[in-house]
C-alpha positions in Angstrom: -47.2 20.5 -0.6 -49.4 21.7 3.4 -47.3 23.1 5.6 -44.0 21.8 5.2 -41.5 23.1 2.4 -39.2 21.3 0.2 -35.9 22.2 2.2 -37.2 21.3 5.8 -38.4 17.8 4.7 -34.9 17.4 3.0 -32.9 18.7 5.8 -35.0 16.1 8.2 -34.7 13.5 5.7 -30.4 13.5 5.9 -30.4 14.3 9.3 -32.7 10.5 9.9 -29.7 9.0 7.2 -26.7 10.4 9.5 -28.5 8.9 12.6 -29.2 5.8 10.9 -25.4 5.7 9.6 -24.0 6.3 12.9 -26.1 3.7 14.2 -24.8 1.4 11.7 -21.4 1.8 12.1 -21.6 1.3 15.7 -23.0 -1.9 15.3 -20.2 -3.2 13.0 -18.1 -6.1 13.9 -14.9 -5.0 15.7 -12.4 -6.0 12.9 -7.9 -5.5 12.6 -9.1 -3.3 10.3 -7.1 -0.7 10.9 -8.7 3.0 10.3 -7.3 6.1 8.5 -7.1 9.4 10.6 -4.8 11.7 8.5 -3.9 12.4 5.2 -0.8 13.9 3.3 -1.7 16.0 -0.5 0.3 16.9 -3.0 0.7 20.6 -4.7 -2.5 19.9 -7.0 -4.3 18.5 -3.5 -3.9 14.9 -5.1 -4.4 12.2 -2.0 -0.2 10.8 -1.5 -0.3 8.9 2.0 -2.2 8.0 4.6 -1.8 7.4 8.7 -3.7 4.8 10.7 -4.7 4.9 13.7 -1.9 3.1 15.0 0.8 5.2 13.6 1.8 4.1 10.8 2.2 6.2 7.4 1.3 4.6 3.7 2.3 5.6 1.1 -0.6 5.5 -1.6 0.2 2.1 -3.4 0.7 0.7 0.1 -2.8 2.1 0.7 -4.2 1.0 -1.7 -2.9 -3.0 -1.5 -4.0 -2.3 2.2 -7.5 -1.7 1.2 -7.4 -3.9 -1.2 -7.0 -6.6 1.4 -9.6 -5.4 3.5 -7.1 -4.4 6.0 -8.4 -0.8 5.8 -12.0 0.1 8.0 -14.3 2.9 5.7 -12.0 2.6 2.5 -13.6 1.5 -0.9 -11.3 0.6 -3.6 -12.9 1.8 -7.1 -11.1 1.5 -10.7 -12.1 5.2 -12.6 -9.9 6.8 -15.1 -8.0 3.8 -15.9 -7.2 2.6 -12.3 -7.4 1.9 -9.0 -8.3 5.2 -6.6 -9.0 4.8 -2.7 -12.2 7.1 -1.9 -13.9 7.1 1.7 -16.7 4.4 2.0 -20.1 5.7 1.3 -22.0 5.2 4.7 -23.7 9.4 5.0 -20.3 10.6 7.5 -19.1 13.8 6.3 -16.4 13.5 9.5 -14.5 10.9 8.1 -14.4 11.4 4.7 -10.7 11.8 3.7 -11.3 14.8 2.3 -12.2 16.0 6.4 -9.1 14.3 8.1 -6.2 16.4 9.6 -3.0 16.0 7.5 0.2 15.0 8.9 
């Protein structure tokens, strides 16, 4: 294996990925799409509403429609469990994941 261990090599790989993701995010063309800055959860810990950087509060269905229209930044819509689901764009940045955002 040499002087470097598996853990060290993997950590270096993750750091490079995070650096690259941040660089790519900085290069993105500015758009009118809003960023989600906070979330609301129900008693089962499901996301039920979203707050945007402009202060708009969106219920799940409205946010889903906005995401499909490309009006929400860093959000993907996937089809699972027989329905469309909102999720964070897998960009390698933990801090912008929906699960990491504060509650409102």
